[in-house]
C-alpha positions as CSV (number, residue, x, y, z in Angstrom):
1,M,92.4,88.0,127.0
2,A,93.7,86.2,130.0
3,P,96.9,84.0,130.1
4,A,96.3,80.4,129.7
5,S,97.6,79.7,133.2
6,G,95.2,82.1,134.7
7,K,98.1,84.0,136.3
8,E,99.8,87.3,135.4
9,L,102.7,86.6,133.1
10,Q,105.9,88.3,134.2
11,H,108.0,90.7,132.2
12,R,111.7,91.6,133.1
13,T,112.5,95.0,131.7
14,V,115.8,94.9,129.7
15,L,118.3,97.6,130.2
16,L,116.1,99.3,132.8
17,Q,118.4,101.7,134.6
18,E,120.7,102.2,131.6
19,A,117.7,103.4,129.5
20,V,116.5,105.8,132.0
21,D,120.0,107.1,132.6
22,G,120.4,107.7,128.9
23,L,117.0,109.2,128.5
24,I,116.5,111.8,131.2
25,T,118.4,115.1,130.9
26,R,116.0,117.2,133.0
27,T,113.5,116.3,135.7
28,D,110.9,118.8,134.6
29,G,110.7,117.7,131.0
30,V,108.1,115.9,128.9
31,Y,109.0,112.3,128.0
32,I,107.5,109.6,125.7
33,D,107.6,105.8,126.4
34,G,106.8,104.4,123.0
35,T,106.1,100.9,124.3
36,F,104.7,100.7,127.8
37,G,104.6,96.8,128.0
38,R,104.2,96.1,131.7
39,G,105.5,99.5,132.7
40,G,109.0,98.8,133.8
41,H,110.5,101.8,132.0
42,S,107.6,104.1,132.7
43,R,107.7,103.5,136.4
44,A,111.4,104.1,136.6
45,I,111.0,107.3,134.5
46,L,108.3,108.6,136.8
47,Q,110.6,107.9,139.9
48,R,113.2,110.2,138.3
49,L,110.9,113.0,137.3
50,G,110.1,116.0,139.4
51,E,106.6,117.4,140.0
52,A,106.6,119.4,136.8
53,G,107.7,116.5,134.7
54,R,105.3,114.5,132.5
55,L,105.3,111.0,130.8
56,I,103.1,110.0,127.9
57,A,103.2,106.3,127.1
58,F,101.9,104.3,124.1
59,D,100.9,100.6,123.6
60,K,98.8,98.7,121.3
61,D,98.2,95.7,123.6
62,P,94.9,96.0,125.6
63,L,96.5,94.1,128.6
64,A,99.3,96.6,128.6
65,I,96.7,99.4,128.7
66,A,95.0,97.8,131.6
67,T,98.2,97.7,133.5
68,A,98.9,101.3,132.7
69,E,95.5,102.4,133.9
70,T,96.4,101.2,137.4
71,I,99.2,103.9,137.7
72,E,97.7,106.7,139.7
73,D,100.0,109.6,138.9
74,T,98.8,112.9,137.5
75,R,102.1,113.2,135.6
76,F,101.3,110.1,133.6
77,S,99.0,109.4,130.6
78,I,98.6,106.3,128.4
79,V,97.6,106.1,124.7
80,H,96.0,103.0,123.3
81,D,97.7,103.1,119.9
82,S,100.9,102.5,118.0
83,F,103.9,104.7,118.7
84,A,103.7,105.6,115.0
85,S,100.8,108.0,116.2
86,M,103.1,109.7,118.7
87,R,103.4,113.1,117.1
88,D,99.7,113.7,116.8
89,A,98.7,112.1,120.1
90,A,101.4,114.1,122.0
91,S,100.2,117.4,120.3
92,E,96.6,116.6,121.3
93,R,97.9,116.4,124.9
94,G,99.5,119.7,124.7
95,A,103.1,118.3,124.2
96,G,104.9,120.0,121.4
97,K,108.6,119.6,122.0
98,V,109.7,116.8,124.3
99,S,112.8,116.1,126.3
100,G,113.2,112.5,125.4
101,V,111.6,109.5,123.5
102,L,112.2,105.9,124.5
103,L,111.5,103.0,122.2
104,D,111.6,99.4,123.5
105,L,111.0,97.4,120.3
106,G,109.7,93.9,119.8
107,V,107.4,91.9,121.9
108,S,107.2,91.6,125.6
109,S,107.6,88.3,127.6
110,P,103.9,88.2,128.6
111,Q,102.9,88.3,124.9
112,V,105.4,85.6,124.0
113,D,104.6,83.4,127.0
114,D,100.8,83.5,126.6
115,P,99.8,80.7,124.1
116,E,96.6,82.5,123.4
117,R,98.4,85.4,121.7
118,G,99.9,83.1,119.1
119,F,103.5,84.6,119.0
120,S,105.3,81.5,120.1
121,F,106.0,78.3,118.2
122,R,106.8,76.5,121.5
123,A,103.2,76.2,122.7
124,Q,99.9,75.3,121.0
125,G,97.7,78.3,120.4
126,P,95.6,80.3,118.0
127,L,97.6,81.7,115.1
128,D,97.0,85.3,115.8
129,M,100.3,87.3,116.5
130,R,98.6,90.7,116.7
131,M,99.9,93.2,119.2
132,D,96.4,94.4,119.5
133,P,94.1,91.4,119.0
134,T,91.1,93.7,118.7
135,R,92.3,95.3,115.4
136,G,93.6,94.2,112.0
137,E,94.3,91.0,110.3
138,S,95.5,87.9,112.2
139,A,98.4,85.7,111.1
140,A,95.9,82.9,110.2
141,E,93.8,85.3,108.1
142,W,96.9,86.6,106.3
143,L,98.2,83.0,105.6
144,A,94.8,82.1,104.3
145,R,94.9,84.6,101.4
146,A,98.6,85.5,100.8
147,T,100.2,84.2,97.5
148,V,103.4,82.1,97.5
149,Q,105.3,85.0,96.3
150,E,104.0,87.3,99.1
151,M,104.8,84.7,101.8
152,T,108.2,84.1,100.3
153,E,109.0,87.8,100.3
154,V,107.9,88.3,104.0
155,I,109.6,85.3,105.3
156,R,112.8,86.0,103.3
157,D,113.0,89.7,104.0
158,Y,111.8,89.9,107.6
159,G,113.0,86.5,108.8
160,E,116.2,86.4,106.8
161,E,115.2,82.8,106.1
162,R,116.9,81.1,103.2
163,F,114.2,78.4,102.9
164,A,111.5,81.0,102.5
165,F,110.2,79.7,99.2
166,Q,110.1,76.1,100.4
167,I,108.2,77.2,103.5
168,A,105.7,79.3,101.5
169,K,105.1,76.4,99.1
170,A,104.5,74.1,102.1
171,I,102.0,76.5,103.6
172,A,100.2,76.8,100.3
173,A,100.0,73.0,99.9
174,R,98.5,72.7,103.4
175,R,96.1,75.5,102.6
176,A,94.9,73.6,99.6
177,E,93.8,70.7,102.0
178,S,91.7,73.2,104.0
179,D,88.3,71.5,102.8
180,R,89.6,68.2,104.3
181,L,91.8,69.3,107.2
182,G,90.2,72.6,108.2
183,P,92.0,76.0,108.2
184,L,95.6,76.5,109.2
185,D,95.0,78.3,112.4
186,S,97.3,76.9,115.1
187,T,100.8,77.8,116.1
188,G,101.7,74.2,116.5
189,E,100.7,73.2,113.0
190,L,102.6,76.1,111.4
191,A,105.7,75.3,113.4
192,E,105.4,71.6,112.2
193,I,105.0,72.7,108.6
194,V,108.1,75.0,108.8
195,G,110.1,72.3,110.5
196,H,109.5,69.9,107.7
197,A,110.3,72.5,105.0
198,V,113.6,73.7,106.6
199,K,116.3,71.3,105.6
200,T,119.3,72.7,107.6
201,R,119.1,73.2,111.3
202,E,120.8,76.0,113.1
203,K,122.5,75.0,116.3
204,G,120.4,76.1,119.3
205,K,117.6,77.5,117.2
206,D,114.2,76.1,116.4
207,P,113.6,76.0,112.5
208,A,110.3,77.9,113.1
209,T,112.1,80.9,114.8
210,R,112.7,83.0,111.6
211,T,109.4,82.4,110.1
212,F,107.4,83.2,113.2
213,Q,109.5,86.4,113.6
214,A,108.8,87.4,110.0
215,I,105.1,86.9,110.1
216,R,104.8,88.8,113.3
217,I,106.8,91.7,112.0
218,H,104.6,91.8,108.9
219,I,101.3,91.4,110.7
220,N,102.2,94.3,113.0
221,Q,104.0,96.4,110.4
222,E,106.8,96.8,112.9
223,L,109.5,98.0,110.6
224,A,107.3,100.4,108.7
225,E,106.0,101.9,112.0
226,L,109.7,102.1,113.3
227,Q,110.7,104.3,110.3
228,V,107.6,106.5,111.0
229,V,108.3,106.9,114.7
230,L,112.0,107.7,114.2
231,E,111.1,110.7,112.0
232,S,108.4,111.7,114.5
233,A,110.8,111.5,117.3
234,L,113.4,113.7,115.5
235,S,110.8,116.3,114.8
236,M,109.5,116.4,118.4
237,L,112.8,116.5,120.4
238,E,113.9,119.8,122.0
239,Q,117.5,120.8,121.7
240,G,119.4,118.6,124.2
241,G,116.6,116.0,124.1
242,R,117.4,112.3,123.8
243,L,116.3,109.4,121.6
244,V,116.8,106.1,123.2
245,V,116.1,102.9,121.2
246,I,116.4,99.2,122.4
247,S,116.3,96.7,119.6
248,F,116.3,92.9,119.8
249,H,117.1,91.8,116.3
250,S,119.3,92.9,113.4
251,L,116.6,94.2,111.1
252,E,115.4,96.7,113.8
253,D,118.9,97.8,114.9
254,R,120.0,98.2,111.3
255,I,117.2,100.8,110.7
256,V,118.0,102.6,113.9
257,K,121.7,102.7,113.3
258,R,121.3,104.0,109.8
259,F,118.8,106.7,110.9
260,I,121.0,107.9,113.6
261,Q,124.1,107.9,111.4
262,A,122.3,109.8,108.7
263,Q,121.0,112.4,111.1
264,S,124.3,113.0,112.8
265,Q,126.4,113.7,109.7
266,T,126.9,117.2,108.3
267,P,124.9,117.6,105.1
268,A,126.9,117.3,102.0
269,V,127.6,120.4,100.0
270,D,129.2,121.1,96.6
271,R,132.9,121.8,97.6
272,R,133.3,124.1,94.6
273,L,130.9,126.6,96.3
274,P,132.5,129.4,98.5
275,I,131.1,128.0,101.8
276,R,133.1,128.2,105.1
277,A,133.0,125.3,107.4
278,V,131.4,127.4,110.1
279,D,128.6,128.3,107.8
280,L,127.6,124.7,107.1
281,P,124.4,123.6,108.8
282,S,124.8,121.4,111.9
283,P,123.4,117.9,111.8
284,P,120.3,117.4,114.0
285,L,121.7,114.6,116.1
286,R,124.8,113.5,117.8
287,V,125.7,110.0,118.7
288,V,125.8,109.5,122.4
289,G,126.6,105.8,122.6
290,R,125.7,102.2,122.3
291,V,124.9,99.9,125.3
292,F,124.6,96.2,125.7
293,P,123.2,94.2,128.6
294,S,125.8,93.1,131.2
295,E,126.7,89.5,131.7
296,A,124.8,89.5,134.9
297,E,121.7,90.7,133.2
298,V,121.9,88.2,130.4
299,T,122.4,85.4,133.0
300,G,119.4,86.5,134.9
301,N,117.3,87.2,131.9
302,P,118.5,85.3,128.7
303,R,115.9,87.1,126.5
304,A,118.2,90.2,127.1
305,R,121.1,88.5,125.1
306,S,120.2,90.0,121.8
307,A,119.4,93.5,123.0
308,V,121.3,96.7,121.9
309,M,120.5,100.2,123.0
310,R,121.4,103.3,120.9
311,I,121.4,106.8,122.3
312,A,121.3,110.1,120.3
313,E,120.9,113.6,121.3
314,R,119.2,116.5,119.5
315,I,121.8,119.2,119.0
316,A,120.3,121.5,116.3
317,P,116.8,123.1,116.3
């Protein structure tokens, strides 16, 4: 699917060097890039690896896969699938334990900027929102069948939108007019419906922002897949291996933060039992740190403003 402009849309990789610095602990290791995007992180990782190093990247977007296939490097391979399939896909490629897993969450700039993908409320386009437009149900298809309760729950829980019920009712009312008006299948019309339903404006934020985010997360099962991949990454990391996750909104970061915290705490035991501290099992992870984009990066790339990167290291087998 070509961009509407006919030109390749550009993507500026967020926290590029910081992510690679946090990820790579040995140049001969096997690494995973969970979201290839347009390859910024993958190319930087390959530059840091030695001849014996390997990189396996994942992406659901066919355009990202097409870009990845232009990389002529025998150390690199690309998988057209969700990063939730990481454990099985890596095993099929002979990678048991890995030295690092990088997850760059959310959507890429080319996806947002291409009206044909349906992610943005700022431009007229088909109401799609799928990371992989060749698979699964589109946003228009889901909105055509979802109940008011289902829409309310998605918009409230994934968009943290307090007018979720009013928005869901407005969508259902518009849907009832489909015989006369045709299906609700454009980003522009959905944004207009949401704009009328949201009664209070947030300064500097379009009223459709939260609803579009929520529907996109639901259509792509982003939070469910994040839970799966965090568990997979933990099981795949070798001792000393790193988990690096870049999040762009609070729902993602909350999941990552809680996972790392839970896995970096010593398991609770009954204090009445005669167990010495040295005999307690070690937690599987230790917290390495949290990194935010610099002021200079945010100035040059405003979309980096909400990014937060968390790094953890595997310390117990």
